[in-house]
Every structure is written in C-alpha cells, then in structure tokens.
C-alpha positions in Angstrom: -3.0 -16.4 56.8 -1.0 -13.9 54.7 2.1 -14.5 56.7 1.9 -18.3 56.1 1.4 -17.7 52.4 4.4 -15.3 52.2 6.6 -17.8 54.2 5.6 -20.5 51.7 6.5 -18.4 48.7 9.8 -17.3 50.2 10.7 -20.9 50.9 10.0 -21.9 47.3 12.2 -19.0 46.1 15.0 -20.0 48.4 14.8 -23.6 47.2 14.9 -22.4 43.5 18.0 -20.3 44.3 19.7 -23.2 45.9 19.0 -25.5 42.9 20.5 -22.8 40.6 17.3 -22.0 38.6 18.1 -18.3 38.7 21.7 -18.6 37.6 21.5 -18.3 33.8 18.7 -15.8 33.3 18.9 -13.7 30.1 19.3 -10.3 31.8 21.5 -11.3 34.6 24.3 -8.9 35.3 22.9 -6.2 33.1 21.4 -2.9 34.4 17.6 -2.6 34.4 16.6 -0.6 31.3 15.2 2.8 32.1 16.5 2.9 35.7 17.4 6.4 36.7 15.3 8.0 33.9 12.2 10.0 34.8 9.0 8.0 34.9 7.1 7.8 31.6 3.5 6.7 31.7 3.7 5.3 28.1 6.9 3.3 28.7 5.2 0.0 27.8 3.7 1.3 24.5 7.1 2.7 23.5 8.9 -0.5 24.4 6.3 -2.6 22.5 6.6 -0.4 19.3 10.4 -0.6 19.5 10.5 -4.4 20.2 8.0 -5.2 17.4 9.6 -2.6 15.0 6.2 -0.9 14.4 5.9 2.7 13.2 4.8 5.2 15.8 2.1 6.3 13.3 -0.1 3.6 14.8 -0.6 5.7 17.9 -2.1 8.6 15.9 -5.8 9.1 15.6 -7.4 8.0 12.4 -7.8 11.5 11.0 -4.0 12.2 11.4 -3.1 8.8 10.0 -5.3 9.5 6.9 -3.7 13.0 6.6 -0.2 11.5 6.7 -1.2 8.9 4.0 -2.5 11.7 1.8 0.8 13.5 2.1 2.7 10.3 1.1 0.6 9.4 -1.9 3.1 10.8 -4.5 5.9 8.8 -3.0 3.8 5.6 -2.7 2.5 5.7 -6.3 5.8 6.6 -7.9 6.9 3.0 -8.4 3.5 1.5 -9.3 3.7 0.0 -12.8 0.4 0.9 -14.4 -2.1 3.7 -14.4 -4.8 1.2 -13.3 -2.7 0.2 -10.2 -2.4 3.9 -9.3 -6.2 4.3 -9.7 -6.8 1.3 -7.5 -4.4 2.6 -4.8 -6.1 6.0 -4.7 -9.5 4.4 -4.8 -8.7 2.3 -1.7 -7.4 5.4 0.1 -10.5 7.4 -0.9 -12.7 4.6 0.4 -11.0 4.7 3.8 -11.3 8.5 3.8 -15.0 8.4 3.0 -15.6 5.7 5.7 -13.9 7.9 8.2 -15.9 11.0 7.1 -19.2 9.1 7.6 -18.3 7.9 11.1 -15.4 10.0 12.5 -13.8 8.9 15.7 -13.0 11.0 18.8 -9.7 12.3 17.5 -9.0 15.8 16.5 -11.1 17.4 13.8 -8.6 17.7 10.9 -9.7 18.6 7.4 -9.4 15.4 5.4 -10.8 15.2 1.9 -10.7 12.4 -0.7 -7.7 12.5 -3.0 -8.3 13.7 -6.6 -7.4 10.7 -8.7 -6.8 12.7 -11.9 -4.3 15.0 -10.2 -2.4 12.0 -8.9 -2.5 10.3 -12.3 -1.2 13.6 -14.0 1.6 13.8 -11.5 2.4 10.1 -11.9 2.6 10.5 -15.7 4.8 13.6 -15.3 7.2 11.7 -13.0 7.4 8.8 -15.4 7.9 11.1 -18.5 10.8 13.0 -16.8 14.1 11.4 -17.7 16.0 9.8 -14.9 18.9 12.0 -14.0 22.1 10.0 -13.7 25.4 11.7 -12.9 28.3 10.5 -14.9 31.8 11.9 -14.7 33.6 12.3 -17.9 37.2 11.2 -17.8 38.2 12.9 -21.0 38.9 16.6 -20.2 38.1 16.7 -16.4 36.8 20.3 -17.0 33.6 21.5 -15.6 31.1 23.1 -17.9 31.1 26.9 -17.9 29.0 28.4 -15.2 25.9 30.3 -16.4 25.5 33.9 -15.5 22.7 34.3 -12.9 19.6 35.8 -14.4 18.8 39.3 -13.4 15.5 40.0 -11.7 12.7 41.3 -13.9 12.6 44.7 -12.2 16.3 45.3 -13.0 15.8 44.4 -16.6 12.8 46.7 -16.8 14.6 49.7 -15.2 17.4 49.3 -17.8 15.0 49.8 -20.7 13.6 53.0 -19.5 
C-alpha cells in the first residue's frame, strides 16, 4: 500500500517537473540558509523574529520584560508633551507591574516594584528645564576657549593649608 502511494506521488512530481512548474521558484539557485551551520533548536523562532522585524524582548519572561521597561522609563517619557501624559504612562506601567505581582508567571523571580511617579516627574521636569546644548562653531577667530586648569583633589588642598 505504501509503495503504491509513493509511486503515485513520485509520478505527480515528475509530471510537474516536465510541465516546468518548478522552474521559477523564488529560492532556485540560491544556497539553503543555515546549511553547514551547527543545529540550533530555536532556529524557527529566530527566523520568525527576523522576518517580522520583532524585538527579541518578546522572548523574555514577563518579569524581565517589566524590569527592562522600568529601566527605559526616562527615555520613553522624555519626549512626552505634558505632565499628565507622563503620569498616565507611569500609571499604565504600574498597573502592569501590580498585575504581575498579584499573579506572577513561572519566569525567574526578579525584584520588580512599581515606579515612583513623583521621581519620574521630577526627572522629566529637570530634563525639560535643562537647556538644549547645541554645538555651534564660531567662524570669527577660530580660536578655542582657554582650557581650565584641572581641579585638585580635596586632600591635596587640605595638606597645603597645614
């Protein structure tokens, strides 16, 4: 029974080859990707992430994803226009953190705490109050400003007095 089935499949393949159905396939004449490389069990996950242009953070457990988002909060809120939008962003992140703390998954036990909204607001205000540094080159003199003398350490200044 198996031999008859294999013969029928082989006959259909040969008919398709004779009709030219395999002539213009997209990968024809190109080497097979990954051939000769050591076997990787997660090859399909890596190829999916690369093909879909997804970040590899999606593979991390929830606790590590939250930890990474907490580290990125200053960069993410820097361009938000209002204080209320910063508060909303931090509130949504804190809601996700609290939900995870109530029902943690099986990932590694990483210390994750809600973000202090007031600290984020204080830092956001300081970043907005800091003047934007723009480098401009003066064409007038072409001379660099005089270099400042490096400050001496406190213990050397103290020894001089005594």
